[in-house]
C-alpha positions as CSV (number, residue, x, y, z in Angstrom):
1,X,4.3,27.8,1.7
2,X,5.3,28.1,-1.8
3,X,3.4,28.9,-4.9
4,X,3.7,25.5,-5.9
5,X,2.6,24.2,-2.4
6,X,-0.4,26.5,-2.8
7,X,-1.2,25.5,-6.6
8,X,-1.2,21.6,-5.4
9,X,-3.9,22.8,-2.4
10,X,-6.0,24.4,-5.1
11,X,-5.9,21.3,-7.5
12,X,-6.6,19.0,-4.5
13,X,-9.9,21.5,-3.6
14,X,-10.9,21.3,-7.0
15,X,-10.8,17.5,-7.6
16,X,-12.9,17.0,-4.5
17,X,-15.5,19.7,-5.8
18,X,-15.8,17.8,-8.8
19,X,-15.9,14.4,-7.4
20,X,-18.8,15.5,-5.2
21,X,-20.6,17.5,-8.0
22,X,-20.5,14.0,-10.1
23,X,-21.6,12.2,-7.1
24,X,-24.6,14.4,-6.5
25,X,-25.5,15.6,-10.2
26,X,-26.2,13.9,-13.3
27,X,-24.2,14.4,-16.6
28,X,-26.7,16.4,-18.2
29,X,-27.1,19.0,-15.2
30,X,-23.4,19.1,-15.1
31,X,-23.0,19.7,-18.8
32,X,-25.7,22.4,-18.9
33,X,-24.3,24.1,-15.8
34,X,-20.6,24.2,-17.0
35,X,-21.5,25.1,-20.7
36,X,-25.2,26.8,-20.9
37,X,-26.9,27.1,-24.1
38,X,-28.8,30.2,-24.8
39,X,-26.9,32.0,-21.9
40,X,-27.7,36.1,-22.2
41,X,-30.4,38.6,-23.4
42,X,-32.3,39.3,-26.6
43,X,-31.7,43.2,-27.0
44,X,-35.3,44.1,-28.3
45,X,-37.2,40.8,-27.2
46,X,-41.0,40.4,-28.1
47,X,-41.3,39.5,-24.4
48,X,-38.8,39.6,-21.3
49,X,-39.9,38.3,-17.6
50,X,-37.8,37.5,-14.7
51,X,-39.0,35.9,-11.2
52,X,-37.4,35.6,-8.0
53,X,-37.6,32.0,-6.1
54,X,-38.0,31.6,-2.7
55,X,-34.4,30.9,-2.3
56,X,-33.4,34.3,-3.7
57,X,-32.4,33.2,-7.3
58,X,-33.8,35.2,-10.1
59,X,-34.3,34.0,-13.6
60,X,-35.2,35.7,-16.8
61,X,-36.1,34.7,-20.2
62,X,-36.2,36.7,-23.2
63,X,-38.3,35.6,-26.3
64,X,-38.6,36.3,-29.9
65,X,-41.8,34.9,-31.6
66,X,-42.7,34.2,-35.2
67,X,-46.1,32.8,-36.3
68,X,-46.6,31.5,-33.0
69,X,-43.3,29.6,-32.5
70,X,-40.5,30.4,-30.2
71,X,-37.9,31.7,-32.7
72,X,-35.4,32.7,-30.2
73,X,-35.0,32.4,-26.4
74,X,-32.3,33.5,-24.0
75,X,-32.0,33.5,-20.0
76,X,-30.0,34.8,-17.6
77,X,-30.0,34.1,-13.9
78,X,-28.0,35.0,-10.9
79,X,-28.2,31.3,-9.2
80,X,-26.2,28.6,-8.6
81,X,-25.3,25.7,-10.9
82,X,-28.7,24.2,-10.7
83,X,-30.5,27.2,-11.9
84,X,-28.1,27.5,-14.6
85,X,-28.7,24.0,-15.5
86,X,-32.4,24.3,-15.7
87,X,-32.3,27.5,-17.5
88,X,-30.3,26.2,-20.3
89,X,-32.4,22.9,-20.8
90,X,-35.6,24.9,-20.6
91,X,-34.4,27.0,-23.5
92,X,-33.3,23.8,-25.3
93,X,-36.7,22.2,-24.5
94,X,-39.0,25.1,-26.3
95,X,-36.6,26.8,-29.0
96,X,-38.3,26.5,-32.2
97,X,-41.8,25.1,-30.3
98,X,-45.3,26.5,-30.4
99,X,-46.2,28.6,-27.4
100,X,-49.0,26.4,-26.8
101,X,-46.4,23.9,-26.0
102,X,-44.0,25.9,-24.4
103,X,-46.3,27.3,-21.8
104,X,-47.4,23.9,-20.7
105,X,-43.8,22.9,-19.8
106,X,-43.7,22.0,-16.0
107,X,-41.2,22.0,-13.3
108,X,-41.3,18.0,-13.4
109,X,-40.7,17.7,-17.2
110,X,-37.3,19.8,-16.8
111,X,-36.2,17.7,-13.9
112,X,-36.8,14.6,-16.1
113,X,-35.1,16.1,-19.0
114,X,-32.0,16.8,-16.6
115,X,-32.0,13.5,-15.2
116,X,-33.2,14.7,-11.9
117,X,-31.6,17.0,-9.2
118,X,-31.3,16.7,-5.5
119,X,-34.0,17.6,-3.4
120,X,-32.7,20.7,-2.3
121,X,-32.1,22.2,-5.9
122,X,-35.2,21.0,-7.2
123,X,-37.0,24.4,-6.7
124,X,-34.8,25.7,-9.5
125,X,-36.7,23.6,-12.2
126,X,-40.0,25.3,-10.9
127,X,-38.4,28.8,-10.8
128,X,-37.5,28.0,-14.8
129,X,-40.9,26.9,-15.3
130,X,-42.7,29.8,-13.7
131,X,-40.6,32.4,-15.4
132,X,-41.0,30.8,-19.0
133,X,-44.8,31.0,-18.5
134,X,-44.8,34.6,-17.0
135,X,-42.7,35.7,-20.2
136,X,-45.2,33.8,-22.7
137,X,-48.2,35.3,-20.8
138,X,-46.4,38.9,-21.2
139,X,-46.7,38.5,-24.8
140,X,-49.4,40.6,-26.6
141,X,-52.2,39.5,-28.8
142,X,-50.2,40.9,-31.8
143,X,-47.3,38.6,-31.1
144,X,-49.0,35.6,-30.9
């Protein structure tokens, strides 16, 4: 087998994977998973929290708060593309918003914002919502 043959096999596999992804996931999920927003950590955040979901994925949010609003938010996950998409869209939903607004974000709202997820991936939205709420609840009265 030549290098050219192997390149052709790899290209074929990549095309099949992309077609399967495009069939199963919305354009928004694919965009957020492939090019996530606000991924990373704030070095000295006002709050940081992580949660490990039932599937074993862990998500972390770090927050900077100013005047009761989320001035900056970053997320990290060791999970799949659905976890990445949920973390990314959640940060976009709450950046600049009040803590009161952000703490009411639900898994269903995250799913709606993403255009849905397959049944087996919906727990990723709950993981994002739970982690965000934990980060907000971890804030001290001074930061509120």
